[in-house]
Residue, then its C-alpha position, 0 to 999 in steps of 0.5 A: l392679234c392685228a385682225l382682233v384689233l381691227a374687228l374690235s375697233g370697227c375698222a375691219n372693212q378698211r385697208a390695213p397697213n401692208i404688214d408683210d412688207f415691214t415689221w412693226n419694229t419702227i422707230g417713231w414715224e420716220s423709219l421702217y425696217y423690212w424683213d429682207g434687212s432693208r430700211y426706209q427713213g422718210s415720209f409715209d402716207r396713211t397706208f405706210d407706203r413710201d410717199g415723199p422725200g426719203t432714203y431707202t437703204y438696201p440689204n447690201g448697204d446701197r442707198l437710194v435717195a429720192i422722192f416717192r409717190d405710192g411707194k415708187v420713185v418719182g423722176r430723178a433720184t440719187v443712188l449711193y453704192a456701198d462700193g463708192k459709186k454714185y448715180v444721178g438720174e432717172f428712175r422708172n418703175n423703181r428701176l435705174t432706167g432712163k438717162g443719168t450719170l454714174f460716177y465711179l470710185n476711180g474717177d471714171r464717169y458714164d453719161g448716157r442711158f440705162l436699162n434696169g441698171r446697165r448701160v445701153g444705147r448711146g453714152i459717153y464713158t470718160y476715163a480718169s486717165g484721160g481717154q474717152y469712149n463715145g458710142e453705143f453700149n449693150n449690156d454694160q459693154m461698148t457694143g456697136s459703133g463708136v469712137l475711142v480716144y486713148a489717154t495717149g491721143d490715139r484714136y479708134q473709130g469703128y465697131f466694138v463687141d464686148g468692149k473691144p474693137h471688132g469689125l470694121g475700123r480705123m486706128e490713127f496714131t499720134n506718134g507717126r505710125t501708119t494708120l491701121e484701116g480694115r477689119w479687127e477681131d477681138g481687139e487686134f488688127a486682122w487685115p487691111q481694107q479701105l474704109r470711108f467714115 
């Protein structure tokens, strides 16, 4: 039917709206409903690409608030997750990639780099309980060198693997306990070794 209307109107050679991206069941000019259950509210260009300020709601309820050009996010954006988290930061190729801040529902906060929505590279994770990690991340986990200050004031400096002290490191205690310096394995002190940081 759409092809017949285009042919009769003499517009068959012009670019038609991308009909396999959305249904024709729109509310005015401001909203589109997509086949996968997602929804967009905001500005469009003549080809029905997202263009200008708008909010894209994913099928799981997450909401992306951003400026769009040719259907892609331009610069910084805000994501309001259905589970209560909030991200404010950069987007690249419509993916959460670049520098940003992720706020967690429990009060924790991460400031640093992301790649496709995962924490990578250098970053700072601040716990609502008072502790803080400043160091390297990989695949959303504390992995690499870093400093972890616990809510008690105890301080670990060294290497981490999958969120736990692993490798060479030093733990300093605030209650007068002897500093543990040496090799750690899976979060536990393995054997002493003098270190220099």
